[in-house]
N, C-alpha and C positions, 0 to 999 in steps of 0.2 A: 815774224815775234807777234806782234799783241794779241793775231788770230789763234798762234799756240798753244797761248799762254786761257785763252779764253776759251780754246777748247778741253786744254787738259779742264778749265774749271768746271766745263759744261762736265764731263764723264766723271768727273770724283760729285760733282751735286746728287747726279742717275745715281751714282753706287749707294750715299749713303738714304737718298729719298728710296730706292728697293730695301736695303735692311734696315731701314724705320719698319717698311711694309711689312716686311717680313716676322718679322720681333707675333708681329698676331697667329700665323699661325704654329710660331715653335714653343709660342706659351699656351696657343690653346691643346695639343698637340700634347706639350710636357706636363699638362696641368690634369691630360683627358687621364693620361700613361703614369700618371703619379698617385694618383688618388686611387685609382684597382688595386694597386696593387699593396696597400696603405689596411683597406678595405678590409682583413680581418684583425690589422693593430685595433682600431676603429673600434671595431665590433664588440674587443675584449675591453679597448679602455668602458667605452659608454655603458658594457653591461647591458649591450641590447642583442636582439635577435639579426638572421640576416636580411629579413624584411626592412628592418627599422636602419638599417645601416645604410642600402641597395636607396636609399630616401635621398644620400647624399647627389650619386649619380641621378637617379632619377630626377628630383626636379632639374641639376642643370639642363639636360635631355628636354624636358620640357622645357624649361623659356627657349631652349637654340632654340628648338622649335620652333615655335610661339611668335618668339619676337623678330625673327628674323625677316618677316615678311614688312615689318608695319615700320622697323629701322630701315631698311632697300629704300621703301619710298620717302624719308625724312631726308636721307636720304639723296634723294633727288631733289627732293626741292633746295635744303639744304647744303647742299652741295657735300661730298662720301666722304672729303677730307675732312668737314669738322665731327661730324659721327665718329672719322673712325680715330678722330684724337680725340676723343671726349671718353672712349672708349679704354680707353690705357686710364684715366683717372677714375671712373666707375669702378675698373676692373680688380685696380691697385685698394681701392677704400675696401673693393667684397671680401676680399684676398688681402687684409691688416686685421676685418672683420673676424673673420672665420681664426686669423689665429687664434686669437686671444676667446673665441665662443667655451662659455662655461657648461657646456653641454648641446647634448645631442640637436636635441629640435632651434638651438640659436644656431650650431653650423648650420643647419638646412636650410636656415633661412637667410645666413651672410654666403650661401654659395649660391641661394640664387639672387643676389645684385652681383656674387660675381660672374652670373654669366651673361647674368645684362650686359657689366662689360664688356666679355665674351664676345656672345653673339653679334655688340654690335662692332666689333676689329670684325669680325667673320663676314658680318653679311655687307663689307663694305671693301677689302681690301683689293678685290680684282677690280673694282670699276677704281680704283685712285690708282692700279697700276693703268686702266685704261686712258687714264682722268692726268695723267702727270711720265707721262714714261713714250716718250716717240717711238711710231709705230715697225721704227725700219731696227728695234732693239727690246720690242716687248716680249719677244719669247726669250729672250735668255734672261729679259728679269719675271717671267712667274717662272721660266725655269731656276730660276739664282730661290723663288719667294717659296718653290717646294721645298730644295737641297735645303732650307730654315723650320719647314714643317719637319722634315724626317729626321732634323737633328732633335726636339723635339720633343719629338716618339723615342728614339732610338738609348736615349738618356734619361725618358724620363721612370722606368723602369729600376736600371741600375739606382740611382739617383734616390728615386722613395727609399728606396731598398737604405743606403749610406744616409739617411735625413733617421729613419727609424731605430737604428744599430748605433750612433754615435750621436742625433741631437732627438726632437722629443716629436708628438705629433703634427706640433702649432706650427711646426717649419717648412711642415709641408706645401699648406699657406703663406703661409707670413716671405717665403721667395719669394712669391709674384711680387711682392709691393715694390722693389729697389728698379723691378726689371719693367713694371709698370711705369714707375715715376720718370726712369729712365726716356722712353718710350713717347711719351704723354710729350718731355719736352722737344724731344726730338720731334717727331713730327710737328707741334709747335712752329718750328726752328724750318724746318725743311718744307711743310708741306703744307699750313696758311701760310697768303702773301702778306704780310708786312700789314697792318692792321686792320685785322678782317678778326671780328671777336664768332663766340661760336657760336653766338646765337642770332649771330644776322642770319636772312632765309636769303639763299639762295635766287642769282634772275634768275626767273622763268619766259614764256614765250606769250603769256596773257597779254592783252592787253595795257594799259595804264593804269592805274588805281585799284586794279585790279587782282586777287594775290588763288591762286589753286587754292582751293579746303582740303586741307585732310581727311580722307575718306574715313572717316572714325566709329561707325559704325564696323563698312568694311574692315576696316581691324580687329575690333571686339570679334566677328562672326571670322573672318579666318584664326585669330587666336583661340579659341574654343574649339573650333575644326581640329587647327598642329594638337593642341593636348589633348583632346577625347581620343586622337587615331593613335598618340604618342603613347596616351595609358594603354588602351586597349595592347597594342602592340607587345608594353613590358607586362599584364598581368596574367594575359594569355599565353604566355609561358608559365608560371605557378601553376595557374587555378583550370587551364584549358579552354582554349578555344570553341566548344559551343559552351561555357556555361552563361548566365546571364547579365553578368554586372559587362564583360566581354561583348556580346554583341549586341547590350542597348550602347556601351561607349563606338564599338563602328556603327548604325543610328546614326548617333549625334554628329558623325564623323559625317562623312556622308548628306544627312542633310546639308549641316553647315556648311558642307564644300557647295553643292545645289542651289543656296542663299547666297555664300558668296560670290559666285557665277551669276548668280542676276544680278545683285547686284554693281558688281566692276560694269555690269554690259548697259547699266541706266547711268550709275553713277557720271557728272557733269568729269570729274576728277577721281581717277577708282586709283585703289590703292596695287593693282597689276591692271597693267593694259591690256587686255583679253587679246588685243587685235597685232601683241607682237608677238606672237605664233601663228600670228598667218607666213610669218618667216619659214617655211618648211627650212632652213637650216638654219634654226638657230633651235627648234623645234627635236630635228630629231640630232645634232646635237647634247641639248638637254635632257633628253630622253636616254641616247649612246653614254652619258656622263652618269642618272641612274642605275641604270642596270649593272655598270662598272660598278660605282658601290658597292652594291644585291651579291654581286659575283665577291670582288673583292673581303667583305667583313662576315660572308658565310665564311669562305675558305681558309684567314683566321681563328675564325668557329670555332674549325673541325681539327684546325693542326695543334692546337693540343694537345685533345684525344688521342688519333694518334703519337705525337712525340712521348706522352709518358705511360700512357697506360697501356699500348698494345706496341712501344720498340719501349719501354719500363725508365726512359728516360728521364733524372729529376730534375724538378723546376728549371730549375738554373742550368743547368743545360740545354732544354728546351726552349728556353725564353734564346741563347743567346745565340744558336740556331736558326730562332723568329728575326735577330737580326740582322742577319741578312738580309732581309727586306727590305727596311730603313737605310740600310748599307747602300746596296745599290743602288738604291733612288739618292742617294747622296752624292754618289761618283757620276747617275749617268744626268742627273735632273737638268747641268749643264751644259752637256753637253746637249738633250732636248731639243734645250732652248732657243741656241746656237743655228742648226736644223732648222726650225719653225718657224727664226727667221728666215729663212732661205727658201726656203721647201712651204710646200700646201703645207697647215699643220692636218687637216682632212685625210693627207695621206701619211702624214708619219702617224694619227694613232687611229687608221688602219695599221696600219701595217703592224702596230704596239699590242694590237687586238686579235692579229691568225697571231704575235708571239706567246703573247696568253690561251688561246685554243692553241696551246701548240702544249705549252707547262702544266696542262690541264689533264688533256688527255695523257702524260706522260707521274700524274698524281692518280691515275686508273691505277696503273701497272705496279704502283706502292705498293707493301707487302710487308707481315712483322720481321720475317728476315731479309729486307731489303738492305745493303749495308747506308752510311751517312751518307759517306757520299754521294749518292746515287740519287738522297733522297733532295741534297741541298742545291746538289745543280740546277735538279728543274725550277726548286724556293729561286731560286737566283736570276733566273732566267723571266720569272713570275717579277720579280724585284724593279728587272732591268724596263721589261716592259710598260710595268705601271709608270717609275717614270716618264715616260713616252709619252704614255695615254695620257696621265694629268697632265701635262706639257702642254701638250697641243689640243688637246679640251677645249681647256681653261681659254688657250689664244686664239680660238677660233671661234670660244662661245664670248670674249665680250669684243671678239671681232667683226660682231652679229653686235652687236648695242649698237642702237641706234643714239645721237647727243641726247643726254640729257633721261636717259633709261640705264645707264649704268650702274645704276644702284640698286634697280630694282630687278635684272638681274644679277647685277655679285649677290643679291639677298637668296633669289631663286638657287645659286649655286649653294650655297646655306644649308638652304630646305633639304637641297635633293644629299648632301653629304649625309643629313642626321635622317631624312626618313631613310636613307638605302643602309646603314648601318645598319640600323632595326629592322626593315627586311630582311636584309642578309641574314640578320642573327636564325629570327623570325622562322623563314622561309630553310633553310639548311639544317636549324632545330629538327625540326618537323617530319625531314624528308630522313635524318638521322635515324630521331625515333621511330617514327617509321618502317624502317627497316631491320631495324635490330626489337621491335616489338615492346623495348623498354623506354622510361621515361632518361635524361638526360640525370637525372640526379641517380639513380639506381645503377652507377657504372663501372666502378671499383671492385665490383667483386666479377666480369664476365671474363669469359673467357675473348683471347683477343683474338679470336674467328668467327663471335661474334660480333664485336668492337669494328673491325673490318668490312663488315656487311656492312653497316653503317659511313662509314668514312669512303667505301669505295661507290654509296649510293650520291653523296651528295655532292663528289666528285664530276659523276655520270650528270647530272645535275649541273654542275661549273659545266662541263665544258656544253650543255645543252644547253643553258646562258649567251658563252660565250656569241653566239650563231645573232643570237636577235643582237648584240654587242654591235660585232663586226654589219650587219649588216647596215643601222643606223649609222655606222661612222664611213663606211661607205658611199650610201643616201644624203650625207647629208649636206654635203659637195664644199666648195674652193671658199679660199676666206673673201671677203668681201673686198671690191677691191678701196 
């Protein structure tokens, strides 16, 4: 009887831990979509232009890309749960300040603080799952966490519209405060051992009396590398990829990347131990994740143009159709997690990629006269495959993480998400614009047949991208014993 009670208590505790961890992707995805839809309103309120209001989003992306590795390494040194827990507090503080910001410059500055908190959460939550959830239920844990993330993505735009209609723009940010506070106290209760302070250093394998130093110079170089790379991707979409500022930023990023690799190879306690990539299975799984995120964000970038400018749907109707993707993720992620605990995650991710390839092939047959239901079917199919791929890929990557390196690998996944999203939009924008001969800023007066050339070119690009995703998934190997 006592064993039964203990078993029920353990299951309840694991459920609460997973729910606490799942608040990180929920808040991150909610915040991204809720602010995106509010940009036109904020532009009017602050009497600025598009480039001015876009800094609200760009500053967030720059911080996310630049600090993920730093927080991941700190997670390995102090314990990922400590960085994760502190992230809730920082995010709540940044959201509170953003909600009372008097002007646009202040809002952008406070968004940097908010992004710091979000990056602390995103760069460590996979590691927290890996260190606090038993391996036999880890797939289900990642599946449930993905469900919460998809809920945040799905409700962000409707919630933003509701807030702007019935409340004030301040609540776009104040909304995060109570959730962040609740997350902080739940993390303190279920993730931090009794008596452990957030400032304590995690025990390491170094000899007694010695502590691994934090690689400050490596952190600064990686920060400059990521910021210049993300800035180049954003700026290239506005002023052209061959312009001097964009080329200079890419050059700075490449130089910093080379210096960073050289630094990490020779420093005694590197920010990123390059030797982790000697694990071919891990390297291929991370590469598969990056390519898949490029593919996903490219498709999400092009579909609104097809639905609104070719099919003539209203933004509201187009948004409802695209909600089928997070809805599919919401429904099938728990199933995917259950499967990952019983079958090889590598097998599941490979099968999911094959379904994605089928979906992308079907996308190439869409046209101006395609019935709505024939658009929804391949889009839902893509969403189902997305649920299985993301759950299986996260499970596979974290299963390959060695003890004490879960934090930096979790951070790598965060960087992969950010960089992959930007690459996806940039690559598919170039393909789309090149196919139609016009910039994406000049589309509203073009005939549907011209726009379809760009859309079909983008979908062919998606089909071609599926091939290396499938190849890396198949070759990534089985889950580490």
